[in-house]
Residue frames relative to the residue before (quaternion, step in Angstrom):
aa qw qx qy qz dx dy dz
M 1.0000 0.0000 0.0000 0.0000 0.00 0.00 0.00
L 0.4913 0.6910 -0.4264 0.3152 3.61 1.16 -0.25
W 0.7158 0.4364 -0.2581 0.4802 3.60 1.11 -0.50
K 0.6877 0.4235 -0.2803 0.5188 3.60 1.28 -0.05
S 0.5128 -0.6577 0.4599 0.3048 3.56 -1.19 0.53
S 0.8023 0.0778 -0.0426 0.5903 3.59 1.25 -0.21
A 0.5890 -0.5818 0.4333 0.3563 3.54 -1.31 0.31
V 0.7786 0.2797 -0.1250 0.5476 3.58 1.11 -0.71
D 0.3524 -0.6907 0.5897 0.2258 3.54 -1.05 0.83
N 0.2421 -0.8112 0.5167 0.1278 3.60 -0.65 1.04
H 0.2928 0.7861 -0.5045 0.2043 3.61 1.18 0.33
A 0.6698 0.4869 -0.3076 0.4687 3.62 0.88 -0.89
L 0.6323 0.5151 -0.3278 0.4769 3.60 1.03 -0.77
Y 0.6250 0.5388 -0.3290 0.4591 3.59 1.00 -0.84
E 0.6680 0.4980 -0.2985 0.4656 3.58 0.90 -0.93
M 0.6636 0.5109 -0.3091 0.4507 3.60 0.92 -0.91
V 0.6717 0.4789 -0.2979 0.4804 3.60 0.87 -0.94
G 0.6291 0.5452 -0.3254 0.4484 3.58 1.00 -0.80
E 0.6628 0.4892 -0.2996 0.4813 3.57 0.99 -0.83
L 0.6638 0.5054 -0.3072 0.4578 3.59 0.97 -0.83
M 0.7360 0.4220 -0.2226 0.4803 3.58 1.03 -0.78
E 0.4118 0.7515 -0.4565 0.2394 3.60 1.21 -0.30
G 0.8494 0.1017 -0.1215 0.5034 3.54 -0.72 1.15
R 0.6395 0.5086 -0.3305 0.4723 3.59 1.25 0.00
R 0.2943 -0.7295 0.5915 0.1768 3.51 -1.15 0.68
F 0.5961 -0.5215 0.4534 0.4088 3.54 -1.28 0.35
K 0.4930 -0.6334 0.5081 0.3124 3.55 -1.13 0.65
K 0.6075 -0.5493 0.4246 0.3859 3.54 -1.24 0.43
M 0.8186 0.2545 -0.2301 0.4606 3.52 -1.28 0.65
L 0.4733 0.6497 -0.4551 0.3831 3.60 1.16 0.50
N 0.0459 -0.7683 0.6379 0.0286 3.56 -1.01 0.86
I 0.0709 -0.7558 0.6505 0.0234 3.55 -0.90 1.01
I 0.1652 -0.8293 0.5323 0.0415 3.55 -0.54 1.21
S 0.0065 0.7656 -0.6422 0.0372 3.52 -0.97 1.01
V 0.2475 -0.7397 0.6011 0.1738 3.53 -1.31 0.26
D 0.4051 -0.6807 0.5553 0.2532 3.54 -1.09 0.79
L 0.3750 -0.7576 0.4930 0.2058 3.58 -0.54 1.18
N 0.6283 0.5464 -0.3378 0.4387 3.60 1.18 -0.45
S 0.8180 0.2471 -0.1028 0.5091 3.59 0.90 -0.90
G 0.4354 -0.6893 0.4676 0.3415 3.59 1.16 -0.53
D 0.4549 0.6925 -0.4445 0.3404 3.59 1.29 0.04
V 0.3605 -0.7015 0.5731 0.2226 3.54 -1.04 0.82
I 0.1365 -0.7759 0.6147 0.0381 3.56 -0.91 1.01
I 0.1326 -0.7922 0.5932 0.0538 3.59 -0.80 1.02
F 0.1477 -0.7551 0.6354 0.0651 3.53 -0.87 1.06
D 0.0060 -0.7989 0.6007 -0.0294 3.56 -1.01 0.82
E 0.7907 -0.3246 0.2145 0.4727 3.57 -1.26 -0.31
T 0.6190 0.5374 -0.3535 0.4506 3.62 1.22 -0.20
T 0.4429 0.6781 -0.4638 0.3589 3.60 1.27 -0.06
P 0.5016 -0.6601 0.4534 0.3271 3.62 -0.77 0.94
I 0.6006 -0.6132 0.3800 0.3448 3.57 -0.96 0.88
E 0.6665 0.5096 -0.3109 0.4466 3.61 1.04 -0.70
K 0.6952 0.4392 -0.2703 0.5007 3.61 1.26 -0.21
Q 0.4740 0.7201 -0.4237 0.2781 3.61 1.22 -0.19
T 0.6297 0.5158 -0.3449 0.4674 3.61 0.98 -0.73
D 0.6480 0.5101 -0.3153 0.4696 3.58 0.97 -0.85
A 0.6386 0.5277 -0.3258 0.4557 3.60 0.98 -0.80
M 0.6585 0.5015 -0.3139 0.4651 3.58 0.94 -0.84
L 0.6839 0.4677 -0.2952 0.4758 3.59 0.93 -0.82
A 0.5894 0.5565 -0.3736 0.4509 3.59 1.09 -0.60
S 0.6807 0.4871 -0.2844 0.4675 3.56 0.95 -0.87
A 0.7008 0.4434 -0.2639 0.4926 3.59 1.18 -0.48
S 0.5307 0.6554 -0.3995 0.3594 3.59 1.25 -0.16
I 0.0648 -0.7743 0.6295 -0.0081 3.53 -0.74 1.14
P 0.4804 -0.6973 0.4388 0.3007 3.61 -0.52 1.13
A 0.8059 0.2181 -0.2530 0.4888 3.51 -1.10 0.98
V 0.6939 0.3951 -0.2821 0.5317 3.63 1.20 -0.31
F 0.7804 0.0310 0.0144 0.6244 3.58 0.67 -1.15
P 0.5027 -0.6699 0.4424 0.3207 3.61 -0.92 0.79
P 0.5379 -0.6008 0.4688 0.3605 3.58 -1.15 0.53
Q 0.4656 -0.6464 0.5217 0.3055 3.56 -1.22 0.50
E 0.0897 -0.8190 0.5667 0.0086 3.55 -0.75 1.05
T 0.5827 0.6281 -0.3453 0.3831 3.58 1.26 0.22
L 0.5831 0.6330 -0.3669 0.3532 3.59 1.19 -0.34
I 0.8007 0.0303 0.0566 0.5957 3.55 0.74 -1.11
D 0.5621 -0.6292 0.4134 0.3424 3.59 -0.89 0.91
H 0.8663 0.1113 -0.1081 0.4748 3.54 -1.14 0.85
T 0.5715 0.5463 -0.4171 0.4483 3.59 1.03 0.75
A 0.1399 -0.7198 0.6699 0.1167 3.52 -1.34 0.42
L 0.0988 -0.8593 0.5018 0.0104 3.56 -0.02 1.32
A 0.0297 -0.7795 0.6252 -0.0248 3.53 -1.03 0.94
D 0.7497 -0.3807 0.2875 0.4586 3.56 -1.34 0.05
G 0.4576 -0.7228 0.4570 0.2436 3.56 -0.73 1.10
G 0.6011 0.5857 -0.3521 0.4143 3.58 1.15 -0.51
L 0.5260 0.6437 -0.4062 0.3794 3.59 1.26 -0.19
F 0.8172 0.2611 -0.0911 0.5056 3.56 1.00 -0.84
T 0.7907 0.1731 -0.0975 0.5790 3.56 1.20 -0.24
Q 0.5043 -0.6047 0.5023 0.3574 3.53 -1.15 0.49
V 0.4800 -0.6596 0.4918 0.3042 3.53 -0.98 0.81
Q 0.2555 -0.7815 0.5581 0.1119 3.54 -0.66 1.17
I 0.1904 -0.7976 0.5619 0.1090 3.55 -0.76 0.98
D 0.4813 0.6962 -0.4356 0.3065 3.59 1.22 -0.14
E 0.6398 0.5401 -0.3481 0.4216 3.63 0.92 -0.76
P 0.6786 0.4567 -0.3262 0.4739 3.66 0.79 -0.78
I 0.6248 0.5322 -0.3479 0.4532 3.61 1.03 -0.71
I 0.6498 0.5074 -0.3119 0.4723 3.58 0.94 -0.88
R 0.6568 0.5121 -0.3140 0.4558 3.59 0.93 -0.87
C 0.6463 0.5077 -0.3205 0.4710 3.61 1.01 -0.76
R 0.6466 0.5101 -0.3227 0.4664 3.58 0.96 -0.83
E 0.6522 0.5155 -0.3137 0.4588 3.58 0.97 -0.85
A 0.6774 0.4790 -0.2860 0.4795 3.56 1.15 -0.63
G 0.6242 -0.5997 0.3191 0.3859 3.57 1.30 0.04
Y 0.4793 0.6586 -0.4496 0.3667 3.58 1.26 0.14
D 0.4234 -0.6877 0.5336 0.2512 3.56 -1.12 0.73
D 0.5971 -0.5615 0.4335 0.3745 3.56 -1.28 0.40
């Protein structure tokens, strides 16, 4: 495994998610959290993520170092992995966004 970035090749998972998402957009009020392994910056993908990047965003959030490879195709010079690895998943932002959109608690 020393010559590979992960134990599992996620190509088949990428193809499956791509087929499931084909032509579909993220629903409103969705947050997908990833972290850049190079900088430690948290990256949030939401319904404004371009449709051609949504599969990559989903796989970035599912990437666990040493198991699944980080996504390196979304943003230049980044290696994105599951955001829960480095930060607690914050639920306050989606709640605030729902309240602003007029949804009740």
